[in-house]
MMTF fields as JSON, N, C-alpha, C and O atoms, coordinates in Angstrom:
{
  "mmtfVersion": "1.0.0",
  "mmtfProducer": "UNKNOWN",
  "numBonds": 371,
  "numAtoms": 372,
  "numGroups": 93,
  "numChains": 1,
  "numModels": 1,
  "chainsPerModel": [1],
  "groupsPerChain": [93],
  "chainIdList": ["A"],
  "bondAtomList": [4, 2, 8, 6, 12, 10, 16, 14, 20, 18, 24, 22, 28, 26, 32, 30, 36, 34, 40, 38, 44, 42, 48, 46, 52, 50, 56, 54, 60, 58, 64, 62, 68, 66, 72, 70, 76, 74, 80, 78, 84, 82, 88, 86, 92, 90, 96, 94, 100, 98, 104, 102, 108, 106, 112, 110, 116, 114, 120, 118, 124, 122, 128, 126, 132, 130, 136, 134, 140, 138, 144, 142, 148, 146, 152, 150, 156, 154, 160, 158, 164, 162, 168, 166, 172, 170, 176, 174, 180, 178, 184, 182, 188, 186, 192, 190, 196, 194, 200, 198, 204, 202, 208, 206, 212, 210, 216, 214, 220, 218, 224, 222, 228, 226, 232, 230, 236, 234, 240, 238, 244, 242, 248, 246, 252, 250, 256, 254, 260, 258, 264, 262, 268, 266, 272, 270, 276, 274, 280, 278, 284, 282, 288, 286, 292, 290, 296, 294, 300, 298, 304, 302, 308, 306, 312, 310, 316, 314, 320, 318, 324, 322, 328, 326, 332, 330, 336, 334, 340, 338, 344, 342, 348, 346, 352, 350, 356, 354, 360, 358, 364, 362, 368, 366],
  "bondOrderList": [1, 1, 1, 1, 1, 1, 1, 1, 1, 1, 1, 1, 1, 1, 1, 1, 1, 1, 1, 1, 1, 1, 1, 1, 1, 1, 1, 1, 1, 1, 1, 1, 1, 1, 1, 1, 1, 1, 1, 1, 1, 1, 1, 1, 1, 1, 1, 1, 1, 1, 1, 1, 1, 1, 1, 1, 1, 1, 1, 1, 1, 1, 1, 1, 1, 1, 1, 1, 1, 1, 1, 1, 1, 1, 1, 1, 1, 1, 1, 1, 1, 1, 1, 1, 1, 1, 1, 1, 1, 1, 1, 1],
  "groupList": [{"groupName": "THR", "atomNameList": ["N", "CA", "C", "O"], "elementList": ["N", "C", "C", "O"], "formalChargeList": [0, 0, 0, 0], "bondAtomList": [1, 0, 2, 1, 3, 2], "bondOrderList": [1, 1, 2], "singleLetterCode": "T", "chemCompType": "L-PEPTIDE LINKING"}, {"groupName": "GLY", "atomNameList": ["N", "CA", "C", "O"], "elementList": ["N", "C", "C", "O"], "formalChargeList": [0, 0, 0, 0], "bondAtomList": [1, 0, 2, 1, 3, 2], "bondOrderList": [1, 1, 2], "singleLetterCode": "G", "chemCompType": "PEPTIDE LINKING"}, {"groupName": "MET", "atomNameList": ["N", "CA", "C", "O"], "elementList": ["N", "C", "C", "O"], "formalChargeList": [0, 0, 0, 0], "bondAtomList": [1, 0, 2, 1, 3, 2], "bondOrderList": [1, 1, 2], "singleLetterCode": "M", "chemCompType": "L-PEPTIDE LINKING"}, {"groupName": "GLU", "atomNameList": ["N", "CA", "C", "O"], "elementList": ["N", "C", "C", "O"], "formalChargeList": [0, 0, 0, 0], "bondAtomList": [1, 0, 2, 1, 3, 2], "bondOrderList": [1, 1, 2], "singleLetterCode": "E", "chemCompType": "L-PEPTIDE LINKING"}, {"groupName": "LEU", "atomNameList": ["N", "CA", "C", "O"], "elementList": ["N", "C", "C", "O"], "formalChargeList": [0, 0, 0, 0], "bondAtomList": [1, 0, 2, 1, 3, 2], "bondOrderList": [1, 1, 2], "singleLetterCode": "L", "chemCompType": "L-PEPTIDE LINKING"}, {"groupName": "LYS", "atomNameList": ["N", "CA", "C", "O"], "elementList": ["N", "C", "C", "O"], "formalChargeList": [0, 0, 0, 0], "bondAtomList": [1, 0, 2, 1, 3, 2], "bondOrderList": [1, 1, 2], "singleLetterCode": "K", "chemCompType": "L-PEPTIDE LINKING"}, {"groupName": "GLN", "atomNameList": ["N", "CA", "C", "O"], "elementList": ["N", "C", "C", "O"], "formalChargeList": [0, 0, 0, 0], "bondAtomList": [1, 0, 2, 1, 3, 2], "bondOrderList": [1, 1, 2], "singleLetterCode": "Q", "chemCompType": "L-PEPTIDE LINKING"}, {"groupName": "VAL", "atomNameList": ["N", "CA", "C", "O"], "elementList": ["N", "C", "C", "O"], "formalChargeList": [0, 0, 0, 0], "bondAtomList": [1, 0, 2, 1, 3, 2], "bondOrderList": [1, 1, 2], "singleLetterCode": "V", "chemCompType": "L-PEPTIDE LINKING"}, {"groupName": "PHE", "atomNameList": ["N", "CA", "C", "O"], "elementList": ["N", "C", "C", "O"], "formalChargeList": [0, 0, 0, 0], "bondAtomList": [1, 0, 2, 1, 3, 2], "bondOrderList": [1, 1, 2], "singleLetterCode": "F", "chemCompType": "L-PEPTIDE LINKING"}, {"groupName": "SER", "atomNameList": ["N", "CA", "C", "O"], "elementList": ["N", "C", "C", "O"], "formalChargeList": [0, 0, 0, 0], "bondAtomList": [1, 0, 2, 1, 3, 2], "bondOrderList": [1, 1, 2], "singleLetterCode": "S", "chemCompType": "L-PEPTIDE LINKING"}, {"groupName": "PRO", "atomNameList": ["N", "CA", "C", "O"], "elementList": ["N", "C", "C", "O"], "formalChargeList": [0, 0, 0, 0], "bondAtomList": [1, 0, 2, 1, 3, 2], "bondOrderList": [1, 1, 2], "singleLetterCode": "P", "chemCompType": "L-PEPTIDE LINKING"}, {"groupName": "ASP", "atomNameList": ["N", "CA", "C", "O"], "elementList": ["N", "C", "C", "O"], "formalChargeList": [0, 0, 0, 0], "bondAtomList": [1, 0, 2, 1, 3, 2], "bondOrderList": [1, 1, 2], "singleLetterCode": "D", "chemCompType": "L-PEPTIDE LINKING"}, {"groupName": "ILE", "atomNameList": ["N", "CA", "C", "O"], "elementList": ["N", "C", "C", "O"], "formalChargeList": [0, 0, 0, 0], "bondAtomList": [1, 0, 2, 1, 3, 2], "bondOrderList": [1, 1, 2], "singleLetterCode": "I", "chemCompType": "L-PEPTIDE LINKING"}, {"groupName": "ARG", "atomNameList": ["N", "CA", "C", "O"], "elementList": ["N", "C", "C", "O"], "formalChargeList": [0, 0, 0, 0], "bondAtomList": [1, 0, 2, 1, 3, 2], "bondOrderList": [1, 1, 2], "singleLetterCode": "R", "chemCompType": "L-PEPTIDE LINKING"}, {"groupName": "TYR", "atomNameList": ["N", "CA", "C", "O"], "elementList": ["N", "C", "C", "O"], "formalChargeList": [0, 0, 0, 0], "bondAtomList": [1, 0, 2, 1, 3, 2], "bondOrderList": [1, 1, 2], "singleLetterCode": "Y", "chemCompType": "L-PEPTIDE LINKING"}, {"groupName": "HIS", "atomNameList": ["N", "CA", "C", "O"], "elementList": ["N", "C", "C", "O"], "formalChargeList": [0, 0, 0, 0], "bondAtomList": [1, 0, 2, 1, 3, 2], "bondOrderList": [1, 1, 2], "singleLetterCode": "H", "chemCompType": "L-PEPTIDE LINKING"}, {"groupName": "ALA", "atomNameList": ["N", "CA", "C", "O"], "elementList": ["N", "C", "C", "O"], "formalChargeList": [0, 0, 0, 0], "bondAtomList": [1, 0, 2, 1, 3, 2], "bondOrderList": [1, 1, 2], "singleLetterCode": "A", "chemCompType": "L-PEPTIDE LINKING"}, {"groupName": "TRP", "atomNameList": ["N", "CA", "C", "O"], "elementList": ["N", "C", "C", "O"], "formalChargeList": [0, 0, 0, 0], "bondAtomList": [1, 0, 2, 1, 3, 2], "bondOrderList": [1, 1, 2], "singleLetterCode": "W", "chemCompType": "L-PEPTIDE LINKING"}, {"groupName": "CYS", "atomNameList": ["N", "CA", "C", "O"], "elementList": ["N", "C", "C", "O"], "formalChargeList": [0, 0, 0, 0], "bondAtomList": [1, 0, 2, 1, 3, 2], "bondOrderList": [1, 1, 2], "singleLetterCode": "C", "chemCompType": "L-PEPTIDE LINKING"}, {"groupName": "ASN", "atomNameList": ["N", "CA", "C", "O"], "elementList": ["N", "C", "C", "O"], "formalChargeList": [0, 0, 0, 0], "bondAtomList": [1, 0, 2, 1, 3, 2], "bondOrderList": [1, 1, 2], "singleLetterCode": "N", "chemCompType": "L-PEPTIDE LINKING"}],
  "groupTypeList": [0, 1, 2, 3, 4, 4, 5, 0, 1, 1, 6, 4, 0, 6, 7, 1, 7, 8, 9, 9, 10, 7, 9, 7, 11, 4, 12, 13, 4, 7, 14, 15, 9, 6, 13, 12, 7, 1, 9, 12, 16, 8, 11, 13, 3, 0, 17, 3, 13, 18, 12, 13, 4, 4, 1, 11, 1, 5, 7, 19, 0, 3, 5, 4, 12, 9, 15, 6, 8, 9, 4, 3, 3, 17, 3, 5, 16, 8, 16, 7, 0, 13, 5, 6, 3, 1, 8, 13, 7, 4, 4, 5, 10],
  "groupIdList": [1, 2, 3, 4, 5, 6, 7, 8, 9, 10, 11, 12, 13, 14, 15, 16, 17, 18, 19, 20, 21, 22, 23, 24, 25, 26, 27, 28, 29, 30, 31, 32, 33, 34, 35, 36, 37, 38, 39, 40, 41, 42, 43, 44, 45, 46, 47, 48, 49, 50, 51, 52, 53, 54, 55, 56, 57, 58, 59, 60, 61, 62, 63, 64, 65, 66, 67, 68, 69, 70, 71, 72, 73, 74, 75, 76, 77, 78, 79, 80, 81, 82, 83, 84, 85, 86, 87, 88, 89, 90, 91, 92, 93],
  "secStructList": [7, 2, 2, 2, 2, 7, 7, 6, 6, 7, 3, 3, 3, 3, 3, 1, 7, 7, 1, 1, 7, 7, 7, 7, 7, 2, 2, 2, 2, 2, 2, 6, 6, 7, 3, 3, 3, 3, 3, 1, 7, 7, 7, 2, 2, 2, 2, 2, 2, 2, 2, 2, 2, 2, 2, 2, 6, 7, 7, 7, 4, 4, 4, 4, 7, 7, 3, 3, 3, 3, 4, 4, 4, 2, 2, 2, 2, 2, 2, 2, 2, 2, 6, 6, 7, 7, 1, 7, 3, 3, 3, 3, 7],
  "xCoordList": [51.092, 51.879, 51.901, 52.852, 51.014, 50.985, 52.127, 52.754, 52.534, 53.569, 55.026, 56.001, 54.967, 56.284, 56.553, 57.705, 55.486, 55.664, 55.92, 56.407, 55.641, 55.776, 57.205, 58.027, 57.494, 58.749, 59.091, 58.19, 60.29, 60.641, 59.978, 60.044, 59.388, 58.688, 57.308, 56.686, 56.859, 55.512, 54.399, 54.614, 53.158, 51.968, 51.028, 50.766, 50.563, 49.608, 48.22, 47.99, 47.318, 45.873, 45.099, 44.932, 44.633, 43.91, 42.409, 42.005, 41.696, 40.349, 39.586, 39.904, 38.57, 37.886, 38.31, 39.253, 37.673, 37.898, 38.358, 38.216, 38.953, 39.448, 38.407, 37.724, 38.297, 37.389, 38.022, 37.353, 39.272, 39.907, 41.094, 41.562, 41.547, 42.605, 43.863, 44.078, 44.684, 45.923, 47.055, 46.818, 48.266, 49.339, 50.179, 50.191, 50.879, 51.658, 53.06, 53.186, 54.074, 55.374, 55.77, 56.245, 55.574, 55.749, 57.326, 57.66, 58.202, 59.537, 59.763, 60.419, 59.347, 59.555, 58.914, 59.474, 57.774, 57.043, 57.911, 57.953, 58.591, 59.442, 60.749, 61.072, 61.512, 62.729, 62.639, 63.571, 61.443, 61.195, 60.293, 59.82, 60.075, 59.351, 58.06, 57.739, 57.37, 56.159, 55.014, 55.093, 53.86, 52.518, 51.506, 51.536, 50.541, 49.276, 48.231, 48.277, 47.191, 46.011, 44.857, 44.811, 43.9, 42.695, 41.561, 41.404, 40.812, 39.711, 38.55, 38.723, 37.431, 36.182, 35.5, 34.582, 35.961, 35.389, 36.433, 37.581, 36.115, 37.063, 36.31, 35.081, 37.115, 36.486, 37.018, 37.833, 36.549, 36.984, 38.547, 39.209, 39.024, 40.426, 41.267, 42.278, 40.892, 41.581, 41.455, 42.5, 40.398, 40.288, 41.123, 41.817, 41.1, 41.871, 43.301, 44.023, 43.784, 45.23, 45.593, 46.609, 44.771, 44.948, 45.043, 45.923, 44.065, 44.081, 45.382, 45.986, 45.779, 47.004, 48.207, 49.042, 48.323, 49.47, 49.414, 50.48, 48.36, 48.34, 48.71, 49.554, 48.139, 48.478, 49.92, 50.444, 50.603, 52.0, 52.948, 54.156, 52.322, 53.081, 53.828, 54.808, 53.422, 53.985, 53.54, 54.12, 52.509, 51.972, 51.939, 51.214, 52.624, 52.656, 51.745, 52.083, 50.575, 49.394, 49.565, 48.814, 50.478, 50.787, 51.289, 50.849, 52.141, 52.75, 51.772, 52.086, 50.489, 49.51, 48.627, 48.026, 48.51, 47.719, 48.326, 49.349, 47.886, 48.347, 47.739, 48.395, 46.428, 45.858, 44.887, 44.188, 44.895, 44.042, 43.186, 43.674, 41.891, 40.963, 40.048, 39.917, 39.475, 38.574, 37.245, 37.104, 36.298, 34.914, 34.31, 33.562, 34.519, 34.005, 34.481, 33.757, 35.636, 36.243, 35.865, 36.585, 34.741, 34.545, 34.462, 34.974, 33.824, 33.678, 35.164, 35.431, 35.953, 37.427, 37.999, 38.564, 37.843, 38.427, 37.879, 38.663, 36.541, 35.95, 36.472, 36.645, 36.695, 37.363, 38.63, 38.93, 39.449, 40.757, 40.74, 41.511, 39.838, 39.635, 39.235, 39.853, 38.049, 37.574, 38.573, 38.521, 39.486, 40.499, 41.674, 42.59, 41.625, 42.793, 43.982, 44.975, 43.965, 45.21, 45.948, 47.073, 45.396, 46.048, 45.939, 45.224, 46.602, 46.589, 45.49, 44.755, 45.359, 44.358, 44.08, 44.977, 42.817, 42.377, 41.703, 40.707, 42.077, 41.501, 40.604, 40.996, 39.458, 38.582, 38.728, 38.472, 39.131, 39.405, 38.166, 37.793, 37.597, 36.588, 37.091, 36.322],
  "yCoordList": [-61.211, -60.002, -59.479, -58.755, -59.731, -59.244, -59.897, -59.192, -61.133, -61.735, -61.214, -61.108, -60.922, -60.295, -58.941, -58.558, -58.227, -56.841, -56.986, -56.03, -58.013, -58.126, -58.19, -58.958, -57.301, -57.354, -58.58, -59.368, -58.791, -59.806, -59.716, -58.642, -60.689, -60.579, -59.899, -59.527, -59.749, -59.025, -59.896, -61.097, -59.454, -60.073, -59.71, -58.52, -60.546, -60.357, -60.803, -61.985, -59.851, -60.219, -60.178, -59.154, -61.398, -61.499, -61.262, -61.907, -60.403, -60.022, -60.323, -59.751, -61.216, -61.654, -62.861, -63.492, -63.285, -64.543, -64.283, -63.205, -65.429, -65.53, -66.313, -67.184, -66.018, -66.731, -68.055, -68.805, -68.357, -69.562, -69.817, -68.864, -70.934, -71.253, -70.415, -70.048, -70.107, -69.396, -70.183, -71.067, -69.903, -70.644, -69.646, -68.444, -70.186, -69.396, -69.986, -71.18, -69.237, -69.689, -69.855, -68.911, -71.124, -71.356, -71.302, -71.094, -71.499, -71.319, -69.819, -69.573, -68.972, -67.526, -67.178, -66.402, -67.772, -67.602, -67.965, -67.24, -69.066, -69.682, -68.821, -68.373, -68.549, -67.953, -66.37, -65.771, -65.797, -64.457, -64.135, -63.018, -65.327, -65.258, -64.376, -63.49, -64.686, -64.067, -64.805, -66.018, -64.099, -64.701, -64.33, -63.263, -65.319, -65.027, -65.356, -66.351, -64.313, -64.43, -64.13, -63.112, -65.003, -64.817, -64.122, -64.399, -63.245, -62.659, -62.393, -61.781, -62.784, -62.437, -61.192, -60.708, -60.618, -59.445, -58.562, -58.989, -57.508, -56.699, -55.984, -55.953, -55.437, -54.804, -53.385, -52.94, -52.684, -51.247, -51.111, -50.212, -51.976, -51.969, -52.083, -51.393, -52.885, -53.094, -51.863, -51.458, -51.192, -49.995, -48.929, -48.206, -48.779, -47.706, -47.929, -46.962, -49.176, -49.443, -49.033, -48.382, -49.416, -49.097, -47.654, -47.179, -46.921, -45.497, -44.881, -43.994, -45.382, -44.928, -45.221, -44.336, -46.407, -46.731, -45.789, -45.28, -45.507, -44.534, -43.277, -42.647, -42.739, -41.444, -41.228, -40.134, -42.266, -42.189, -42.294, -42.066, -42.646, -42.714, -43.994, -44.048, -45.054, -46.265, -47.206, -48.267, -46.773, -47.521, -46.621, -45.626, -46.924, -46.155, -46.742, -47.658, -46.235, -46.757, -46.333, -46.814, -45.466, -45.032, -46.254, -46.494, -47.095, -48.162, -49.31, -50.189, -49.308, -50.206, -49.947, -50.892, -48.783, -48.317, -48.532, -47.895, -49.253, -49.544, -48.708, -48.439, -48.285, -47.4, -46.378, -46.7, -45.234, -44.12, -43.678, -43.554, -43.441, -43.041, -41.924, -41.887, -41.073, -40.065, -40.833, -41.962, -40.201, -40.982, -41.017, -41.963, -40.137, -40.212, -41.441, -41.942, -41.963, -43.008, -44.345, -45.332, -44.392, -45.661, -46.855, -47.892, -46.83, -48.044, -48.704, -49.906, -47.742, -48.197, -48.818, -49.911, -48.083, -48.673, -50.044, -50.944, -50.296, -51.471, -52.599, -53.756, -52.195, -53.139, -53.739, -54.916, -52.736, -53.002, -54.036, -54.993, -53.759, -54.635, -55.951, -56.974, -55.915, -57.295, -58.106, -59.332, -57.523, -58.274, -58.646, -59.352, -58.152, -58.284, -57.877, -58.604, -56.613, -56.026, -55.197, -54.805, -54.877, -54.002, -54.678, -55.648, -54.132, -54.537, -53.763, -54.397, -52.456, -51.75, -50.517, -49.745, -50.374, -49.348, -48.224, -48.523, -46.99, -45.955, -45.033, -44.642, -44.73, -43.682, -42.392, -42.331, -41.391, -40.055, -39.1, -39.086, -38.349, -37.373, -36.202, -35.295],
  "zCoordList": [20.668, 20.67, 22.076, 22.371, 22.968, 24.407, 25.051, 25.842, 24.867, 25.441, 24.992, 25.734, 23.662, 23.145, 23.794, 23.997, 24.114, 24.639, 26.208, 26.811, 26.791, 28.256, 28.744, 28.245, 29.803, 30.421, 31.213, 31.498, 31.577, 32.468, 33.848, 34.445, 34.363, 35.618, 35.464, 36.459, 34.267, 33.978, 33.967, 33.803, 34.125, 34.094, 32.893, 32.722, 32.146, 31.163, 31.648, 31.904, 31.768, 32.119, 30.821, 30.157, 30.512, 29.19, 29.76, 30.728, 29.174, 29.474, 28.2, 27.157, 28.243, 27.151, 26.499, 26.977, 25.377, 24.764, 23.337, 22.76, 22.793, 21.342, 20.536, 21.076, 19.318, 18.444, 17.944, 17.233, 18.289, 17.941, 18.904, 19.526, 19.037, 19.916, 19.616, 18.461, 20.605, 20.419, 21.009, 21.833, 20.625, 21.172, 22.022, 21.756, 23.052, 23.996, 24.095, 24.364, 23.899, 24.092, 25.506, 26.138, 26.065, 27.424, 27.858, 29.024, 26.862, 27.191, 27.556, 28.568, 26.925, 27.049, 28.477, 29.251, 28.75, 29.978, 31.162, 32.156, 31.061, 32.146, 32.185, 33.286, 31.129, 31.211, 31.595, 32.132, 31.261, 31.676, 32.853, 33.064, 33.68, 34.888, 34.679, 35.471, 33.576, 33.279, 33.729, 33.919, 33.928, 34.417, 33.401, 32.789, 33.232, 32.346, 33.42, 34.144, 33.444, 34.234, 33.412, 32.721, 33.464, 32.768, 33.617, 34.807, 32.974, 33.645, 32.776, 31.721, 33.118, 32.242, 32.691, 32.028, 33.888, 34.398, 35.197, 35.326, 35.662, 36.356, 37.575, 37.64, 38.492, 39.519, 39.643, 38.835, 40.661, 40.793, 41.041, 40.521, 41.79, 42.095, 40.845, 40.71, 39.993, 38.654, 37.871, 37.362, 37.674, 36.94, 37.578, 36.863, 38.925, 39.577, 39.316, 39.073, 39.348, 39.056, 37.65, 37.407, 36.769, 35.371, 35.094, 34.377, 35.71, 35.556, 36.118, 35.515, 37.281, 38.073, 37.149, 36.962, 36.576, 35.771, 34.573, 34.227, 33.931, 32.746, 33.208, 32.57, 34.369, 34.81, 35.149, 34.938, 35.683, 36.068, 34.802, 34.879, 33.665, 32.512, 32.39, 31.647, 33.087, 33.039, 31.907, 31.676, 31.234, 30.172, 28.875, 28.854, 27.933, 26.61, 25.685, 24.936, 25.71, 24.801, 23.461, 22.612, 23.114, 21.611, 20.997, 19.873, 21.514, 20.942, 20.636, 19.833, 21.326, 21.167, 19.989, 19.479, 19.54, 18.494, 17.111, 16.862, 16.287, 14.988, 13.86, 12.854, 14.045, 13.088, 13.782, 14.743, 13.274, 13.706, 12.517, 11.394, 12.793, 11.759, 12.548, 13.772, 11.662, 12.131, 12.291, 11.821, 12.952, 13.087, 11.75, 11.506, 10.853, 9.491, 8.782, 7.922, 9.074, 8.368, 9.107, 8.954, 9.911, 10.768, 9.944, 10.367, 8.714, 7.929, 7.528, 7.552, 7.198, 6.963, 8.149, 8.114, 9.249, 10.609, 10.821, 11.122, 10.685, 10.971, 10.007, 10.392, 8.796, 7.747, 8.092, 7.893, 8.692, 9.108, 10.254, 10.318, 11.094, 12.355, 11.887, 12.182, 11.05, 10.538, 9.827, 9.924, 9.114, 8.481, 9.347, 8.927, 10.572, 11.609, 11.058, 11.069, 10.506, 9.929, 10.868, 10.56, 12.039, 13.028, 14.566, 14.815, 15.339, 16.728, 17.522, 18.279, 17.379, 17.996, 17.127, 16.789, 16.789, 15.936, 16.64, 17.299, 16.609, 17.237, 16.336, 15.237, 16.827, 16.177, 16.943, 18.146, 16.255, 16.967, 16.49, 15.317, 17.455, 17.158, 16.377, 16.06]
}
């Protein structure tokens, strides 16, 4: 999904690992001049860049959230996540 949302010339930084192998459309990667970078950790510069991008409105996080639940509905939210029914599940206080 991350690659499908990535703009031409964009970079996807994958932080963390998957529980099973994933496939990547290398043709899309080449034709759209995209980059994939893996990272198991992050540094202060990365956090500052992310905060700046969010503050400048360059990242629309609303499109990343597939489900929203209240804190009281945490069990339902965890079930959705466990079943992999959503992209990002948000718990709201």
